[in-house]
C-alpha positions in Angstrom: -75.4 -17.1 39.6 -74.0 -19.8 37.3 -73.2 -19.1 33.6 -75.7 -20.8 31.5 -74.4 -22.7 28.4 -75.3 -21.5 24.9 -75.7 -23.6 21.8 -72.3 -24.8 20.8 -70.7 -24.6 24.2 -69.0 -27.6 25.7 -69.6 -28.5 29.3 -68.4 -31.1 31.7 -71.4 -32.5 33.6 -71.8 -34.3 36.9 -74.9 -36.4 37.1 -76.4 -39.8 37.4 -78.0 -42.0 34.7 -81.3 -43.2 36.0 -84.4 -44.9 34.7 -87.6 -42.9 34.6 -90.9 -44.3 33.1 -88.9 -47.0 31.3 -86.5 -44.5 29.7 -83.0 -43.4 30.6 -82.4 -39.9 31.8 -79.5 -38.0 33.3 -80.2 -36.5 36.7 -77.9 -33.5 36.4 -76.1 -32.5 39.6 -73.8 -29.8 38.2 -71.8 -28.7 35.3 -69.0 -26.3 34.3 -68.2 -24.8 30.9 -65.0 -26.0 29.3 -62.3 -23.6 28.1 -61.0 -23.7 24.6 -57.9 -25.5 25.8 -60.0 -28.3 27.2 -62.1 -28.9 24.0 -61.0 -31.7 21.6 -63.7 -31.8 18.9 -62.3 -35.1 17.6 -63.5 -36.7 20.9 -67.1 -35.9 19.8 -67.0 -37.3 16.3 -67.6 -40.8 15.2 -64.6 -42.1 13.5 -63.7 -45.3 11.7 -62.3 -48.2 13.7 -60.1 -48.9 10.6 -56.6 -47.5 10.1 -56.8 -44.2 8.3 -53.3 -44.6 6.7 -54.2 -48.1 5.4 -57.5 -46.9 4.0 -55.8 -44.0 2.3 -53.2 -46.3 0.7 -56.0 -48.6 -0.5 -57.9 -45.6 -2.0 -54.8 -44.4 -3.9 -54.0 -47.9 -5.1 -57.6 -48.1 -6.5 -57.4 -44.7 -8.2 -53.9 -45.5 -9.6 -55.5 -48.6 -11.3 -58.1 -46.5 -13.2 -57.8 -47.2 -16.9 -59.4 -43.9 -18.1 -56.6 -41.3 -17.9 -59.0 -38.4 -17.6 -60.9 -39.9 -14.7 -57.5 -40.9 -13.1 -56.3 -37.3 -13.5 -59.4 -35.7 -12.1 -59.5 -38.0 -9.0 -55.8 -37.5 -8.4 -56.4 -33.7 -8.5 -59.3 -34.0 -6.0 -57.2 -36.2 -3.7 -54.4 -33.6 -3.8 -56.7 -30.7 -2.7 -55.7 -29.2 0.6 -59.3 -29.7 1.9 -58.6 -33.5 1.7 -57.0 -33.4 5.2 -60.3 -32.2 6.7 -62.1 -34.8 4.6 -60.0 -37.6 6.1 -61.1 -36.5 9.6 -64.8 -35.9 8.8 -67.4 -38.3 10.2 -68.3 -41.1 7.7 -65.4 -40.1 5.5 
């Protein structure tokens, strides 16, 4: 008896993309659940086609040009927060 996937599981599927009543569907022939070592979440997220390093440099250049010292200080603090690394990798970031 095969192990059924649960919500949040990752699986490798074997199937065929077919047309049915004018819509596309996958005719599933088989699957296997992936192990933790085989899962790379970044492969499932939309990411920018632009260079992250260049975009980050542009953002810091813009924030460095702020004339209001309080705003500049606050934005600099936000950009130094440890969560910013996760923000850089987030979809639509």
